All heavy atoms as a GROMACS GRO file, in nm:
protein
  604
    1MET      N    1   0.078  -0.118   0.004
    1MET     CA    2   0.004   0.005  -0.002
    1MET      C    3   0.090   0.124  -0.004
    1MET      O    4   0.183   0.137   0.076
    1MET     CB    5  -0.096  -0.004   0.121
    1MET     CG    6  -0.203   0.093   0.117
    1MET     SD    7  -0.305   0.093   0.261
    1MET     CE    8  -0.428  -0.028   0.218
    2VAL      N    9   0.059   0.213  -0.082
    2VAL     CA   10   0.145   0.342  -0.101
    2VAL      C   11   0.098   0.443   0.016
    2VAL      O   12  -0.020   0.456   0.042
    2VAL     CB   13   0.103   0.413  -0.233
    2VAL    CG1   14   0.186   0.542  -0.248
    2VAL    CG2   15   0.145   0.313  -0.350
    3PRO      N   16   0.196   0.494   0.088
    3PRO     CA   17   0.170   0.590   0.192
    3PRO      C   18   0.085   0.711   0.141
    3PRO      O   19   0.139   0.778   0.054
    3PRO     CB   20   0.303   0.623   0.242
    3PRO     CG   21   0.395   0.522   0.207
    3PRO     CD   22   0.344   0.467   0.077
    4SER      N   23  -0.026   0.742   0.190
    4SER     CA   24  -0.097   0.858   0.150
    4SER      C   25  -0.127   0.947   0.269
    4SER      O   26  -0.190   1.046   0.249
    4SER     CB   27  -0.229   0.816   0.079
    4SER     OG   28  -0.312   0.744   0.169
    5LEU      N   29  -0.081   0.917   0.388
    5LEU     CA   30  -0.102   1.001   0.501
    5LEU      C   31   0.035   1.048   0.554
    5LEU      O   32   0.128   0.976   0.573
    5LEU     CB   33  -0.160   0.919   0.613
    5LEU     CG   34  -0.288   0.862   0.584
    5LEU    CD1   35  -0.337   0.768   0.702
    5LEU    CD2   36  -0.402   0.956   0.555
    6ASP      N   37   0.048   1.193   0.558
    6ASP     CA   38   0.175   1.242   0.605
    6ASP      C   39   0.146   1.290   0.751
    6ASP      O   40   0.036   1.329   0.786
    6ASP     CB   41   0.210   1.374   0.520
    6ASP     CG   42   0.258   1.338   0.392
    6ASP    OD1   43   0.356   1.253   0.392
    6ASP    OD2   44   0.223   1.396   0.290
    7ILE      N   45   0.253   1.268   0.830
    7ILE     CA   46   0.246   1.314   0.972
    7ILE      C   47   0.341   1.430   0.995
    7ILE      O   48   0.447   1.430   0.943
    7ILE     CB   49   0.298   1.195   1.065
    7ILE    CG1   50   0.207   1.068   1.046
    7ILE    CG2   51   0.299   1.246   1.205
    7ILE    CD1   52   0.265   0.949   1.115
    8PHE      N   53   0.284   1.538   1.049
    8PHE     CA   54   0.361   1.661   1.071
    8PHE      C   55   0.352   1.691   1.219
    8PHE      O   56   0.253   1.664   1.299
    8PHE     CB   57   0.295   1.781   0.992
    8PHE     CG   58   0.306   1.760   0.851
    8PHE    CD1   59   0.208   1.704   0.776
    8PHE    CD2   60   0.416   1.812   0.779
    8PHE    CE1   61   0.218   1.693   0.638
    8PHE    CE2   62   0.423   1.805   0.641
    8PHE     CZ   63   0.327   1.746   0.568
    9GLU      N   64   0.456   1.752   1.277
    9GLU     CA   65   0.470   1.810   1.401
    9GLU      C   66   0.464   1.956   1.394
    9GLU      O   67   0.532   2.020   1.315
    9GLU     CB   68   0.596   1.757   1.474
    9GLU     CG   69   0.612   1.808   1.614
    9GLU     CD   70   0.744   1.776   1.686
    9GLU    OE1   71   0.817   1.705   1.616
    9GLU    OE2   72   0.759   1.803   1.796
   10ILE      N   73   0.393   2.023   1.483
   10ILE     CA   74   0.376   2.164   1.499
   10ILE      C   75   0.477   2.203   1.600
   10ILE      O   76   0.461   2.170   1.723
   10ILE     CB   77   0.242   2.215   1.530
   10ILE    CG1   78   0.146   2.166   1.423
   10ILE    CG2   79   0.238   2.372   1.532
   10ILE    CD1   80  -0.004   2.191   1.451
   11ASP      N   81   0.580   2.277   1.566
   11ASP     CA   82   0.686   2.314   1.669
   11ASP      C   83   0.635   2.433   1.750
   11ASP      O   84   0.537   2.490   1.723
   11ASP     CB   85   0.822   2.327   1.613
   11ASP     CG   86   0.828   2.459   1.520
   11ASP    OD1   87   0.747   2.540   1.535
   11ASP    OD2   88   0.933   2.463   1.440
   12THR      N   89   0.715   2.457   1.863
   12THR     CA   90   0.673   2.562   1.959
   12THR      C   91   0.663   2.703   1.894
   12THR      O   92   0.592   2.789   1.941
   12THR     CB   93   0.767   2.571   2.080
   12THR    OG1   94   0.899   2.590   2.020
   12THR    CG2   95   0.756   2.437   2.156
   13GLY      N   96   0.735   2.724   1.785
   13GLY     CA   97   0.736   2.854   1.712
   13GLY      C   98   0.618   2.864   1.615
   13GLY      O   99   0.604   2.961   1.551
   14GLY      N  100   0.546   2.754   1.603
   14GLY     CA  101   0.433   2.748   1.506
   14GLY      C  102   0.470   2.703   1.368
   14GLY      O  103   0.386   2.695   1.280
   15GLY      N  104   0.593   2.657   1.348
   15GLY     CA  105   0.645   2.601   1.233
   15GLY      C  106   0.593   2.459   1.217
   15GLY      O  107   0.544   2.398   1.318
   16VAL      N  108   0.604   2.408   1.101
   16VAL     CA  109   0.554   2.274   1.077
   16VAL      C  110   0.670   2.179   1.026
   16VAL      O  111   0.742   2.216   0.940
   16VAL     CB  112   0.442   2.264   0.965
   16VAL    CG1  113   0.396   2.117   0.933
   16VAL    CG2  114   0.320   2.348   1.014
   17LEU      N  115   0.681   2.061   1.091
   17LEU     CA  116   0.791   1.970   1.057
   17LEU      C  117   0.732   1.842   1.009
   17LEU      O  118   0.659   1.782   1.071
   17LEU     CB  119   0.883   1.941   1.177
   17LEU     CG  120   0.938   2.064   1.246
   17LEU    CD1  121   1.009   2.027   1.378
   17LEU    CD2  122   1.044   2.128   1.157
   18TRP      N  123   0.777   1.798   0.888
   18TRP     CA  124   0.730   1.672   0.839
   18TRP      C  125   0.800   1.557   0.915
   18TRP      O  126   0.924   1.570   0.943
   18TRP     CB  127   0.760   1.658   0.684
   18TRP     CG  128   0.716   1.520   0.631
   18TRP    CD1  129   0.597   1.490   0.583
   18TRP    CD2  130   0.798   1.408   0.622
   18TRP    NE1  131   0.591   1.361   0.536
   18TRP    CE2  132   0.716   1.299   0.554
   18TRP    CE3  133   0.934   1.370   0.643
   18TRP    CZ2  134   0.769   1.182   0.525
   18TRP    CZ3  135   0.974   1.244   0.616
   18TRP    CH2  136   0.892   1.149   0.558
   19ARG      N  137   0.730   1.455   0.955
   19ARG     CA  138   0.795   1.345   1.044
   19ARG      C  139   0.788   1.213   0.972
   19ARG      O  140   0.874   1.134   0.993
   19ARG     CB  141   0.716   1.336   1.181
   19ARG     CG  142   0.749   1.460   1.265
   19ARG     CD  143   0.898   1.458   1.289
   19ARG     NE  144   0.930   1.572   1.382
   19ARG     CZ  145   1.045   1.610   1.405
   19ARG    NH1  146   1.152   1.561   1.338
   19ARG    NH2  147   1.075   1.711   1.484
   20ASP      N  148   0.687   1.182   0.897
   20ASP     CA  149   0.669   1.048   0.838
   20ASP      C  150   0.552   1.037   0.733
   20ASP      O  151   0.473   1.128   0.735
   20ASP     CB  152   0.649   0.947   0.946
   20ASP     CG  153   0.699   0.799   0.908
   20ASP    OD1  154   0.739   0.788   0.791
   20ASP    OD2  155   0.711   0.723   1.002
   21ALA      N  156   0.556   0.934   0.655
   21ALA     CA  157   0.444   0.913   0.567
   21ALA      C  158   0.406   0.762   0.586
   21ALA      O  159   0.491   0.679   0.596
   21ALA     CB  160   0.481   0.927   0.422
   22VAL      N  161   0.276   0.734   0.603
   22VAL     CA  162   0.238   0.603   0.638
   22VAL      C  163   0.105   0.570   0.546
   22VAL      O  164   0.047   0.660   0.494
   22VAL     CB  165   0.203   0.588   0.787
   22VAL    CG1  166   0.327   0.598   0.872
   22VAL    CG2  167   0.088   0.681   0.827
   23ALA      N  168   0.062   0.446   0.545
   23ALA     CA  169  -0.043   0.409   0.453
   23ALA      C  170  -0.180   0.407   0.530
   23ALA      O  171  -0.290   0.422   0.456
   23ALA     CB  172  -0.010   0.269   0.405
   24THR      N  173  -0.188   0.385   0.661
   24THR     CA  174  -0.315   0.377   0.731
   24THR      C  175  -0.328   0.468   0.838
   24THR      O  176  -0.224   0.509   0.903
   24THR     CB  177  -0.338   0.233   0.774
   24THR    OG1  178  -0.243   0.200   0.885
   24THR    CG2  179  -0.331   0.125   0.662
   25LEU      N  180  -0.452   0.497   0.875
   25LEU     CA  181  -0.475   0.582   0.995
   25LEU      C  182  -0.420   0.518   1.127
   25LEU      O  183  -0.370   0.586   1.203
   25LEU     CB  184  -0.617   0.627   1.000
   25LEU     CG  185  -0.664   0.726   1.111
   25LEU    CD1  186  -0.586   0.855   1.094
   25LEU    CD2  187  -0.809   0.747   1.108
   26GLU      N  188  -0.452   0.389   1.138
   26GLU     CA  189  -0.403   0.317   1.246
   26GLU      C  190  -0.255   0.324   1.266
   26GLU      O  191  -0.194   0.348   1.372
   26GLU     CB  192  -0.444   0.169   1.242
   26GLU     CG  193  -0.589   0.147   1.258
   26GLU     CD  194  -0.672   0.185   1.122
   26GLU    OE1  195  -0.608   0.180   1.015
   26GLU    OE2  196  -0.788   0.205   1.139
   27THR      N  197  -0.181   0.317   1.157
   27THR     CA  198  -0.031   0.331   1.157
   27THR      C  199   0.014   0.465   1.198
   27THR      O  200   0.105   0.495   1.272
   27THR     CB  201   0.030   0.286   1.028
   27THR    OG1  202  -0.009   0.161   0.986
   27THR    CG2  203   0.181   0.296   1.032
   28ALA      N  204  -0.057   0.565   1.143
   28ALA     CA  205  -0.038   0.712   1.169
   28ALA      C  206  -0.049   0.736   1.332
   28ALA      O  207   0.039   0.798   1.390
   28ALA     CB  208  -0.126   0.799   1.095
   29LYS      N  209  -0.160   0.683   1.386
   29LYS     CA  210  -0.181   0.702   1.528
   29LYS      C  211  -0.076   0.643   1.608
   29LYS      O  212  -0.019   0.698   1.702
   29LYS     CB  213  -0.321   0.647   1.568
   29LYS     CG  214  -0.437   0.722   1.509
   29LYS     CD  215  -0.564   0.674   1.552
   29LYS     CE  216  -0.610   0.544   1.492
   29LYS     NZ  217  -0.746   0.501   1.534
   30ALA      N  218  -0.029   0.510   1.577
   30ALA     CA  219   0.074   0.442   1.646
   30ALA      C  220   0.198   0.530   1.640
   30ALA      O  221   0.283   0.540   1.738
   30ALA     CB  222   0.084   0.310   1.603
   31ARG      N  223   0.236   0.567   1.521
   31ARG     CA  224   0.359   0.645   1.489
   31ARG      C  225   0.374   0.774   1.565
   31ARG      O  226   0.475   0.809   1.625
   31ARG     CB  227   0.374   0.672   1.337
   31ARG     CG  228   0.507   0.742   1.300
   31ARG     CD  229   0.620   0.638   1.311
   31ARG     NE  230   0.752   0.705   1.269
   31ARG     CZ  231   0.845   0.733   1.348
   31ARG    NH1  232   0.850   0.686   1.469
   31ARG    NH2  233   0.955   0.791   1.302
   32ILE      N  234   0.260   0.842   1.578
   32ILE     CA  235   0.254   0.969   1.649
   32ILE      C  236   0.286   0.940   1.792
   32ILE      O  237   0.357   1.010   1.867
   32ILE     CB  238   0.118   1.052   1.634
   32ILE    CG1  239   0.118   1.110   1.489
   32ILE    CG2  240   0.098   1.153   1.732
   32ILE    CD1  241  -0.012   1.163   1.449
   33GLN      N  242   0.230   0.836   1.854
   33GLN     CA  243   0.239   0.799   1.987
   33GLN      C  244   0.394   0.776   2.020
   33GLN      O  245   0.448   0.819   2.121
   33GLN     CB  246   0.164   0.677   2.037
   33GLN     CG  247   0.014   0.700   2.038
   33GLN     CD  248  -0.025   0.813   2.134
   33GLN    OE1  249   0.041   0.838   2.234
   33GLN    NE2  250  -0.134   0.881   2.112
   34ILE      N  251   0.460   0.709   1.922
   34ILE     CA  252   0.607   0.683   1.935
   34ILE      C  253   0.685   0.816   1.926
   34ILE      O  254   0.774   0.844   2.005
   34ILE     CB  255   0.652   0.578   1.834
   34ILE    CG1  256   0.591   0.446   1.866
   34ILE    CG2  257   0.805   0.575   1.824
   34ILE    CD1  258   0.607   0.349   1.756
   35LEU      N  259   0.657   0.894   1.828
   35LEU     CA  260   0.721   1.026   1.808
   35LEU      C  261   0.708   1.110   1.930
   35LEU      O  262   0.799   1.175   1.967
   35LEU     CB  263   0.665   1.103   1.693
   35LEU     CG  264   0.703   1.038   1.552
   35LEU    CD1  265   0.618   1.102   1.445
   35LEU    CD2  266   0.846   1.068   1.516
   36ALA      N  267   0.583   1.112   1.992
   36ALA     CA  268   0.563   1.196   2.108
   36ALA      C  269   0.647   1.160   2.225
   36ALA      O  270   0.665   1.240   2.320
   36ALA     CB  271   0.411   1.196   2.148
   37LEU      N  272   0.701   1.044   2.235
   37LEU     CA  273   0.782   0.997   2.348
   37LEU      C  274   0.911   1.080   2.352
   37LEU      O  275   0.962   1.118   2.463
   37LEU     CB  276   0.819   0.852   2.337
   37LEU     CG  277   0.704   0.747   2.351
   37LEU    CD1  278   0.751   0.610   2.325
   37LEU    CD2  279   0.647   0.759   2.486
   38SER      N  280   0.968   1.115   2.236
   38SER     CA  281   1.087   1.194   2.229
   38SER      C  282   1.065   1.339   2.190
   38SER      O  283   1.150   1.426   2.226
   38SER     CB  284   1.188   1.136   2.133
   38SER     OG  285   1.133   1.138   2.002
   39SER      N  286   0.951   1.375   2.146
   39SER     CA  287   0.913   1.507   2.108
   39SER      C  288   0.764   1.532   2.129
   39SER      O  289   0.681   1.532   2.043
   39SER     CB  290   0.948   1.532   1.954
   39SER     OG  291   0.929   1.659   1.928
   40PRO      N  292   0.734   1.564   2.258
   40PRO     CA  293   0.594   1.578   2.293
   40PRO      C  294   0.541   1.704   2.225
   40PRO      O  295   0.615   1.805   2.207
   40PRO     CB  296   0.589   1.594   2.450
   40PRO     CG  297   0.722   1.570   2.490
   40PRO     CD  298   0.820   1.557   2.375
   41GLY      N  299   0.414   1.710   2.202
   41GLY     CA  300   0.357   1.836   2.132
   41GLY      C  301   0.238   1.801   2.052
   41GLY      O  302   0.174   1.704   2.076
   42HIS      N  303   0.216   1.895   1.959
   42HIS     CA  304   0.098   1.881   1.873
   42HIS      C  305   0.134   1.818   1.730
   42HIS      O  306   0.238   1.860   1.682
   42HIS     CB  307   0.027   2.011   1.852
   42HIS     CG  308  -0.019   2.066   1.991
   42HIS    ND1  309  -0.136   2.025   2.050
   42HIS    CD2  310   0.027   2.171   2.059
   42HIS    CE1  311  -0.149   2.098   2.162
   42HIS    NE2  312  -0.051   2.175   2.163
   43TYR      N  313   0.060   1.734   1.682
   43TYR     CA  314   0.075   1.677   1.546
   43TYR      C  315  -0.042   1.684   1.471
   43TYR      O  316  -0.152   1.711   1.529
   43TYR     CB  317   0.117   1.533   1.574
   43TYR     CG  318   0.245   1.502   1.636
   43TYR    CD1  319   0.255   1.512   1.773
   43TYR    CD2  320   0.365   1.480   1.559
   43TYR    CE1  321   0.381   1.475   1.834
   43TYR    CE2  322   0.487   1.456   1.623
   43TYR     CZ  323   0.495   1.468   1.756
   43TYR     OH  324   0.614   1.445   1.820
   44PHE      N  325  -0.022   1.668   1.333
   44PHE     CA  326  -0.150   1.648   1.252
   44PHE      C  327  -0.116   1.556   1.142
   44PHE      O  328  -0.002   1.536   1.106
   44PHE     CB  329  -0.201   1.782   1.201
   44PHE     CG  330  -0.115   1.856   1.094
   44PHE    CD1  331  -0.130   1.831   0.959
   44PHE    CD2  332  -0.036   1.950   1.148
   44PHE    CE1  333  -0.057   1.898   0.873
   44PHE    CE2  334   0.033   2.026   1.049
   44PHE     CZ  335   0.028   2.002   0.915
   45ILE      N  336  -0.224   1.489   1.098
   45ILE     CA  337  -0.211   1.386   0.993
   45ILE      C  338  -0.286   1.455   0.872
   45ILE      O  339  -0.385   1.495   0.870
   45ILE     CB  340  -0.282   1.257   1.032
   45ILE    CG1  341  -0.220   1.201   1.160
   45ILE    CG2  342  -0.283   1.163   0.912
   45ILE    CD1  343  -0.307   1.098   1.228
   46LEU      N  344  -0.211   1.447   0.757
   46LEU     CA  345  -0.275   1.506   0.634
   46LEU      C  346  -0.286   1.397   0.534
   46LEU      O  347  -0.199   1.325   0.496
   46LEU     CB  348  -0.176   1.606   0.574
   46LEU     CG  349  -0.220   1.669   0.446
   46LEU    CD1  350  -0.345   1.755   0.460
   46LEU    CD2  351  -0.111   1.756   0.381
   47ASN      N  352  -0.413   1.374   0.491
   47ASN     CA  353  -0.454   1.277   0.387
   47ASN      C  354  -0.425   1.341   0.249
   47ASN      O  355  -0.488   1.434   0.219
   47ASN     CB  356  -0.595   1.237   0.402
   47ASN     CG  357  -0.636   1.126   0.314
   47ASN    OD1  358  -0.595   1.125   0.190
   47ASN    ND2  359  -0.713   1.032   0.354
   48GLN      N  360  -0.328   1.296   0.179
   48GLN     CA  361  -0.283   1.349   0.047
   48GLN      C  362  -0.397   1.335  -0.052
   48GLN      O  363  -0.410   1.415  -0.144
   48GLN     CB  364  -0.166   1.271  -0.008
   48GLN     CG  365  -0.048   1.300   0.079
   48GLN     CD  366   0.070   1.212   0.032
   48GLN    OE1  367   0.074   1.167  -0.076
   48GLN    NE2  368   0.180   1.195   0.116
   49LYS      N  369  -0.478   1.230  -0.043
   49LYS     CA  370  -0.588   1.197  -0.133
   49LYS      C  371  -0.715   1.299  -0.123
   49LYS      O  372  -0.770   1.347  -0.216
   49LYS     CB  373  -0.632   1.064  -0.131
   49LYS     CG  374  -0.531   0.958  -0.176
   49LYS     CD  375  -0.581   0.821  -0.163
   49LYS     CE  376  -0.471   0.717  -0.201
   49LYS     NZ  377  -0.508   0.577  -0.174
   50THR      N  378  -0.751   1.320   0.005
   50THR     CA  379  -0.872   1.403   0.039
   50THR      C  380  -0.841   1.545   0.081
   50THR      O  381  -0.934   1.621   0.081
   50THR     CB  382  -0.954   1.322   0.141
   50THR    OG1  383  -0.885   1.325   0.265
   50THR    CG2  384  -0.990   1.181   0.106
   51GLY      N  385  -0.727   1.562   0.128
   51GLY     CA  386  -0.691   1.695   0.184
   51GLY      C  387  -0.732   1.706   0.331
   51GLY      O  388  -0.717   1.818   0.396
   52GLN      N  389  -0.796   1.598   0.388
   52GLN     CA  390  -0.836   1.605   0.533
   52GLN      C  391  -0.723   1.618   0.624
   52GLN      O  392  -0.606   1.555   0.603
   52GLN     CB  393  -0.915   1.478   0.570
   52GLN     CG  394  -0.961   1.480   0.714
   52GLN     CD  395  -1.023   1.338   0.748
   52GLN    OE1  396  -1.009   1.247   0.680
   52GLN    NE2  397  -1.110   1.344   0.856
   53ARG      N  398  -0.726   1.710   0.722
   53ARG     CA  399  -0.627   1.733   0.811
   53ARG      C  400  -0.686   1.695   0.952
   53ARG      O  401  -0.783   1.755   0.996
   53ARG     CB  402  -0.585   1.882   0.818
   53ARG     CG  403  -0.483   1.904   0.914
   53ARG     CD  404  -0.438   2.064   0.897
   53ARG     NE  405  -0.365   2.105   1.016
   53ARG     CZ  406  -0.314   2.216   1.030
   53ARG    NH1  407  -0.313   2.307   0.932
   53ARG    NH2  408  -0.252   2.248   1.129
   54ILE      N  409  -0.614   1.614   1.023
   54ILE     CA  410  -0.657   1.570   1.157
   54ILE      C  411  -0.553   1.602   1.268
   54ILE      O  412  -0.433   1.570   1.256
   54ILE     CB  413  -0.674   1.409   1.161
   54ILE    CG1  414  -0.777   1.367   1.056
   54ILE    CG2  415  -0.715   1.365   1.296
   54ILE    CD1  416  -0.770   1.216   1.028
   55SER      N  417  -0.598   1.705   1.345
   55SER     CA  418  -0.499   1.753   1.452
   55SER      C  419  -0.501   1.661   1.570
   55SER      O  420  -0.608   1.610   1.611
   55SER     CB  421  -0.550   1.886   1.496
   55SER     OG  422  -0.538   1.978   1.394
   56VAL      N  423  -0.384   1.629   1.629
   56VAL     CA  424  -0.369   1.534   1.728
   56VAL      C  425  -0.269   1.591   1.836
   56VAL      O  426  -0.165   1.641   1.804
   56VAL     CB  427  -0.310   1.399   1.668
   56VAL    CG1  428  -0.294   1.299   1.791
   56VAL    CG2  429  -0.392   1.348   1.562
   57THR      N  430  -0.316   1.573   1.966
   57THR     CA  431  -0.224   1.589   2.075
   57THR      C  432  -0.224   1.463   2.153
   57THR      O  433  -0.312   1.411   2.210
   57THR     CB  434  -0.281   1.699   2.175
   57THR    OG1  435  -0.310   1.823   2.105
   57THR    CG2  436  -0.179   1.726   2.297
   58PRO      N  437  -0.103   1.393   2.142
   58PRO     CA  438  -0.089   1.255   2.197
   58PRO      C  439  -0.093   1.254   2.351
   58PRO      O  440  -0.078   1.351   2.409
   58PRO     CB  441   0.049   1.214   2.154
   58PRO     CG  442   0.091   1.301   2.041
   58PRO     CD  443   0.017   1.434   2.066
   59LEU      N  444  -0.130   1.138   2.403
   59LEU     CA  445  -0.133   1.117   2.539
   59LEU      C  446   0.002   1.158   2.608
   59LEU      O  447   0.102   1.119   2.549
   59LEU     CB  448  -0.163   0.980   2.577
   59LEU     CG  449  -0.312   0.920   2.547
   59LEU    CD1  450  -0.322   0.769   2.571
   59LEU    CD2  451  -0.402   0.998   2.642
   60GLY      N  452  -0.001   1.227   2.720
   60GLY     CA  453   0.116   1.263   2.786
   60GLY      C  454   0.178   1.386   2.738
   60GLY      O  455   0.282   1.428   2.794
   61SER      N  456   0.131   1.445   2.620
   61SER     CA  457   0.193   1.560   2.571
   61SER      C  458   0.167   1.690   2.657
   61SER      O  459   0.251   1.749   2.709
   61SER     CB  460   0.155   1.591   2.426
   61SER     OG  461   0.213   1.495   2.346
   62GLN      N  462   0.030   1.715   2.673
   62GLN     CA  463  -0.009   1.822   2.759
   62GLN      C  464  -0.134   1.795   2.830
   62GLN      O  465  -0.170   1.867   2.923
   62GLN     CB  466  -0.029   1.946   2.669
   62GLN     CG  467   0.102   1.998   2.612
   62GLN     CD  468   0.080   2.128   2.532
   62GLN    OE1  469  -0.033   2.169   2.505
   62GLN    NE2  470   0.189   2.187   2.499
   63ASN      N  471  -0.210   1.698   2.790
   63ASN     CA  472  -0.334   1.665   2.853
   63ASN      C  473  -0.334   1.518   2.894
   63ASN      O  474  -0.264   1.435   2.840
   63ASN     CB  475  -0.449   1.685   2.752
   63ASN     CG  476  -0.456   1.837   2.704
   63ASN    OD1  477  -0.443   1.927   2.777
   63ASN    ND2  478  -0.474   1.856   2.580
   64GLU      N  479  -0.423   1.478   2.978
   64GLU     CA  480  -0.434   1.344   3.024
   64GLU      C  481  -0.501   1.258   2.913
   64GLU      O  482  -0.464   1.147   2.901
   64GLU     CB  483  -0.521   1.330   3.149
   64GLU     CG  484  -0.534   1.194   3.199
   64GLU     CD  485  -0.614   1.195   3.331
   64GLU    OE1  486  -0.631   1.293   3.394
   64GLU    OE2  487  -0.655   1.085   3.372
   65TYR      N  488  -0.587   1.321   2.828
   65TYR     CA  489  -0.650   1.253   2.720
   65TYR      C  490  -0.617   1.316   2.593
   65TYR      O  491  -0.589   1.441   2.580
   65TYR     CB  492  -0.810   1.260   2.742
   65TYR     CG  493  -0.851   1.190   2.871
   65TYR    CD1  494  -0.878   1.274   2.980
   65TYR    CD2  495  -0.845   1.046   2.890
   65TYR    CE1  496  -0.906   1.218   3.101
   65TYR    CE2  497  -0.883   1.000   2.997
   65TYR     CZ  498  -0.911   1.072   3.113
   65TYR     OH  499  -0.955   1.024   3.237
   66PRO      N  500  -0.611   1.238   2.480
   66PRO     CA  501  -0.578   1.297   2.351
   66PRO      C  502  -0.682   1.388   2.298
   66PRO      O  503  -0.809   1.368   2.327
   66PRO     CB  504  -0.561   1.172   2.261
   66PRO     CG  505  -0.640   1.068   2.321
   66PRO     CD  506  -0.646   1.099   2.464
   67ILE      N  507  -0.646   1.489   2.231
   67ILE     CA  508  -0.741   1.589   2.167
   67ILE      C  509  -0.735   1.557   2.019
   67ILE      O  510  -0.616   1.561   1.966
   67ILE     CB  511  -0.704   1.732   2.198
   67ILE    CG1  512  -0.722   1.765   2.344
   67ILE    CG2  513  -0.790   1.832   2.121
   67ILE    CD1  514  -0.673   1.901   2.395
   68VAL      N  515  -0.842   1.539   1.967
   68VAL     CA  516  -0.839   1.520   1.813
   68VAL      C  517  -0.940   1.601   1.750
   68VAL      O  518  -1.054   1.603   1.793
   68VAL     CB  519  -0.867   1.374   1.782
   68VAL    CG1  520  -0.872   1.342   1.634
   68VAL    CG2  521  -0.774   1.274   1.859
   69LYS      N  522  -0.892   1.696   1.659
   69LYS     CA  523  -0.983   1.784   1.589
   69LYS      C  524  -0.954   1.750   1.439
   69LYS      O  525  -0.839   1.738   1.406
   69LYS     CB  526  -0.956   1.924   1.617
   69LYS     CG  527  -0.976   1.960   1.767
   69LYS     CD  528  -0.946   2.097   1.799
   69LYS     CE  529  -0.963   2.129   1.943
   69LYS     NZ  530  -0.918   2.268   1.974
   70SER      N  531  -1.060   1.749   1.367
   70SER     CA  532  -1.045   1.722   1.214
   70SER      C  533  -1.118   1.838   1.137
   70SER      O  534  -1.227   1.865   1.166
   70SER     CB  535  -1.106   1.580   1.184
   70SER     OG  536  -1.100   1.562   1.049
   71ARG      N  537  -1.037   1.881   1.043
   71ARG     CA  538  -1.100   1.970   0.949
   71ARG      C  539  -1.150   1.879   0.825
   71ARG      O  540  -1.069   1.801   0.789
   71ARG     CB  541  -0.997   2.076   0.899
   71ARG     CG  542  -0.963   2.173   1.007
   71ARG     CD  543  -0.882   2.290   0.959
   71ARG     NE  544  -0.848   2.282   0.817
   71ARG     CZ  545  -0.760   2.356   0.764
   71ARG    NH1  546  -0.685   2.433   0.835
   71ARG    NH2  547  -0.732   2.351   0.642
   72ASN      N  548  -1.263   1.920   0.773
   72ASN     CA  549  -1.310   1.843   0.661
   72ASN      C  550  -1.329   1.699   0.681
   72ASN      O  551  -1.320   1.615   0.588
   72ASN     CB  552  -1.216   1.860   0.530
   72ASN     CG  553  -1.184   1.996   0.503
   72ASN    OD1  554  -1.272   2.086   0.511
   72ASN    ND2  555  -1.068   2.025   0.474
   73GLY      N  556  -1.366   1.655   0.810
   73GLY     CA  557  -1.404   1.517   0.830
   73GLY      C  558  -1.440   1.499   0.980
   73GLY      O  559  -1.436   1.595   1.059
   74PRO      N  560  -1.476   1.372   1.012
   74PRO     CA  561  -1.520   1.347   1.139
   74PRO      C  562  -1.405   1.339   1.247
   74PRO      O  563  -1.285   1.328   1.210
   74PRO     CB  564  -1.573   1.203   1.125
   74PRO     CG  565  -1.498   1.147   1.012
   74PRO     CD  566  -1.470   1.257   0.918
   75ARG      N  567  -1.443   1.332   1.378
   75ARG     CA  568  -1.341   1.318   1.486
   75ARG      C  569  -1.294   1.169   1.470
   75ARG      O  570  -1.364   1.082   1.432
   75ARG     CB  571  -1.405   1.343   1.611
   75ARG     CG  572  -1.449   1.487   1.639
   75ARG     CD  573  -1.513   1.511   1.773
   75ARG     NE  574  -1.438   1.470   1.880
   75ARG     CZ  575  -1.351   1.541   1.952
   75ARG    NH1  576  -1.336   1.668   1.912
   75ARG    NH2  577  -1.278   1.491   2.052
   76VAL      N  578  -1.170   1.147   1.515
   76VAL     CA  579  -1.104   1.023   1.501
   76VAL      C  580  -1.062   0.981   1.655
   76VAL      O  581  -1.000   1.065   1.723
   76VAL     CB  582  -0.986   1.023   1.421
   76VAL    CG1  583  -0.920   0.888   1.418
   76VAL    CG2  584  -1.016   1.060   1.277
   77ASP      N  585  -1.100   0.858   1.689
   77ASP     CA  586  -1.059   0.816   1.828
   77ASP      C  587  -0.926   0.759   1.822
   77ASP      O  588  -0.886   0.678   1.738
   77ASP     CB  589  -1.157   0.708   1.871
   77ASP     CG  590  -1.127   0.653   2.008
   77ASP    OD1  591  -1.058   0.711   2.082
   77ASP    OD2  592  -1.179   0.540   2.032
   78LEU      N  593  -0.838   0.800   1.906
   78LEU     CA  594  -0.704   0.744   1.924
   78LEU      C  595  -0.680   0.638   2.022
   78LEU      O  596  -0.580   0.579   2.033
   78LEU     CB  597  -0.597   0.860   1.956
   78LEU     CG  598  -0.564   0.959   1.848
   78LEU    CD1  599  -0.468   1.068   1.900
   78LEU    CD2  600  -0.516   0.897   1.729
   79GLY      N  601  -0.787   0.604   2.086
   79GLY     CA  602  -0.785   0.495   2.191
   79GLY      C  603  -0.756   0.366   2.147
   79GLY      O  604  -0.726   0.311   2.054
   0.00000   0.00000   0.00000
């Protein structure tokens, strides 16, 4: 399967850093949890095919529970 989901990190200055490309939403969620271990903060997943952007704050970054906001699409459960 060709990766169609890009994972980006939003740095403290408001810049955006590309972190990875994956094929499925489940893989993206797992990858963000791993990335957040060494770089806590806010991330988003960009679907290259639909343009949907899903904002994610992983567990342990700043809140006890993940915050997921999606533009142009439904909310996504990271649990």
